[in-house]
N, C-alpha and C positions, 0 to 999 in steps of 0.2 A: 670130492666130498665124501665118497664112499670107499675109494680105493685105499689100500694099505699105504703106510708111510714109505717114502723112498729109502729110509734107513731104519734099522731096528737095533735096539740094545739086546744082545743075545747071551752075554756072559758077564757074570759079576762075582766079586769076592767080598765076603764080609770083613769086618774089622775087629777081630779078637784082640783084646789088649790095647785098643786105640790105634791100631795100625791103619795106614791109608786104605780107603775104600776105592776099588778099581772097577770100572764098568767098561766093557768093550762094545763098540757100535760098528756095524757093517752097513755099507750102502748096497741096496738091492736094485738090480736093473729092472726097469718096468716100462721103458719106452716113454714117449711124451705124455705128460699129464696135463690135459687141458683144464682140469679143475683146480690145478695148483694155485693160481691167483685168488680164486674164490676161497679156498681153504685158508690161505694166508690172511685174507681179509677177515674171515670168521674168527680166527685166533686173535688177531689184533683187536677186533671189536669186543670180544669177550674179555680180554685182558684189560682193555682200557676202562671198562665199566666197573667191574667189581670182582677182581681175581680171587680175593680171599673168600668171598661168598661162594663163588663157583667151585673153587677147589674143595671147600668144606662140604658143599652140597653133593658133589659127584666124586668124592674121595675114594669110593670103592673101585674106581678105575675100569668098570665094565661098559660104561656108556660111550658110544662113539660120538664124534664131533657134531654130526648133524642132529643127533638127539639132544645134545646139550644146547645147541643153537636154537633149535625149535622150542625147547622147553623154556628158554630165557626170553626169546623174542617172538615166538610164533603165535598162532591163533588162540592157543589155550594158555598162554603165559599169564601168570598173575600180574595184575596191574599193568596189563599190556597197553601201550600207547600206539597211535596210528603209525604204520611203517611207511617208509618212503625209500626211493632210490635202490641202491644195491641190496640193502637188508631185506626190503620187500621182495625183490626178485628172487633172492636166494631162498627165503621162507616159502614162497610160492612153489619153487622147484622141489624143495624138500617135501612139502605137503603133497605135491603131485606124485612123487615117487612112492611115498608111503601109502597113499590112497590106492595106487595101482599095484601095490605089493610086488615091486620090482626086485626086492631083496628077500632072501630067506628069513632073515631076522634083522629088520632095519633099525631096531632100537638099541641093540647092544653089540659090542665088539665080539667077534667070533673068529674061528679059524686062526690064520696066522696073525691076525690083528690082536689076539689075546695071547700075550707071552705066557708060555708054560715052561717053567724052570725045572730042571732035573739036577740033583746033586752029582758032582763029578769028583770022586775021591773023598778024602776026609779033611781037607784043608779049607773048607768054606766056599769052594768054587761051585757055581751053579750055571747051567747052560740050557738054552733052548735049542735042541738038536735040529729042529726044522730050519731055523734061521741059520744055524751053523752050516748046514748042508747047502743052502742057497749061497752063502758067502764064499764057500770053498769051491764053487764051480769054475770051469775052465776060463770063462770070460767075465770076471767080476766087474761091477760098475765102478766108474771113477767119477768123483764129484770135484768141480772146481770151486773151492771155498773162497768167497770174496768178502764175507762178513761173518760176524760172530754175535750170537745172542746167548746170554747166560741169565737164566731166570732165577731170581732169589728165592730160595726155598722158604716156605712159611712155617709157622710153628708146628703145624700138624703133619709136615712132610720131613724128609731127611734134611736137616738144616745145614747144608754145606756152606762154609764160609770162605775157604781158600782151596785152590786146587790147580792142577796142571792138566792141560789138554795135549795129548800126544797124537800126532798125525801118523797115518800109515800109508806107505806107498804100495802096500799089498793088503789083502784082507786080514783083519786081526784073527788070531788063533786063540784057542783056549789056553795054550801054553804061555801066551803073553801075560795072562793073568796068574797062572798057577806057578810059574817058575820063580817068581819073586824078584826078577831083575827090575821091572818097572816100579814095583813096590819099594825097592831099596833106593832107586833114583828119586822117587817122590819123597821118601822119608828124609833123604839127605838135603833136598832143596826146601823142605817144609819150613824151617825156621826163617829163611829169607823171605819166602812168599808171604808168610803170616805177618811180616813187618811192613809189607807194601802199603802205601797210602797216597794221599794227595801231594805229599812233599817228597816223594821218592825220586823225582826227577824223570827226565825223558828216557835215559838209558842207564839205570843204576849198575855200578860195578859189581855189586853183590850178586846180581842175576847173571852177569857175564861169568863169574866164577862158578856158578852152578851148572852152566851149560857151555861146554868148551867150544871155542871158535865161533861164538854167536854174537849177535848184536840185538839186545832187547829194544823194542820200539814201543813206546807208550801209545796206546790207541785212544783217540778222542771218543768219548762216550756220548751218544746222542741223547739229549734230554735228561742227563744224570747230573745232579748237583749235590753230591754227597761224597764221603771219603772212600769211594770205590777206586780200584786200580785194575787195569788190564793191559798186559804187554804181549805183543807178538814176538816170538823168538825167531829172529831172521838169521840166515846163514847156517853154519854147521856143515856136516857131511851131507852133500847133496845125493850121495848114493846110498845113504842109510835107509833101511826099510822102515825104521821107526824113528821119529824125531820129535822133539818138543815143539809144539806149535804155538801155544800161548799159556800164560798163567793169569790167574785172577785172584782178587782179594776183596771181600766185602767188609765193611766195618762191623764191629761187634754190636749185636742187636741191643744190648743193654745201654749202649752209648748213643745209638741212632735208631729211633723207632721206625721211621719211614725210610725204607731202603728200596729203591726202584731196581728194575732189571737192568742189566748191561746190554747195550746194543752198540756195535761199532763196526766200521769198515776196516778190513785188514789192510795193513800197509803194503803187503805183497800177497797177491792171490796164490793159492797153493792147490795142487792136484792131490787128492787123497782118495783112498779106497776104504778107509775106516778110521776110527778114532778109539782111543782109550782115555777116559777121564779119571784122574786120580784125585779124590777128595782128601786133602791133607789136614784139614781142621774143620770141625763142626761147631756150630753155635748152639749151646745148650739152652 
């Protein structure tokens, strides 16, 4: 509930001239997290109710998860209805911790939880050096990815429509963003990814041409009934430190107003120490 996320985005590159946007994410070793299932429930409950309202209300990004959950469902929530079950138990625990002042600042993100970017060079790269230091230590954390969730950006956030997720068998480095190699790979694959949709087939040849010696596998999206597409990129060089993990494409917002998030189980679980997400097209 209160601990930092097991992963952090720590390096990003802007998109001058419409170039792909790249963001690097590293996994942070933190031991067992007993509150992980409750945090997952809180996120799912918030998203299921009214994600647009919540993102708009807390868009400044400083509020932590428990503050948002308490504000929406807790004792002082507007138009609050009687709570039951798991929501009641979590709200009672939040109220107890807040009343006992168990945190220095329980209402807002602080410390590592609040990303602090610093410019690195003059090519648009920004870095949080604290997270960079954690990601570069001798024994980095490894995650076994078994599923994928891609949340559709709303009008008042960065409206990513299509992109590539690169997996890392080592922690990502700032140079992965700044040297331009992943940017060039993303730009070359962008026209194909932007054309993906419900009629693209289970393993389109165009994607195979983008990623050498791979087999794209279309993932079944849970609860999604729109023109979304998500493919896991299976195969390729198993010794490569960086590899294409998945690609995704949402429909154009002007054509489909109600666009849900993508949630899918990977066809093949993968072990990764970080990711880079390349946004290759945005929805204006």
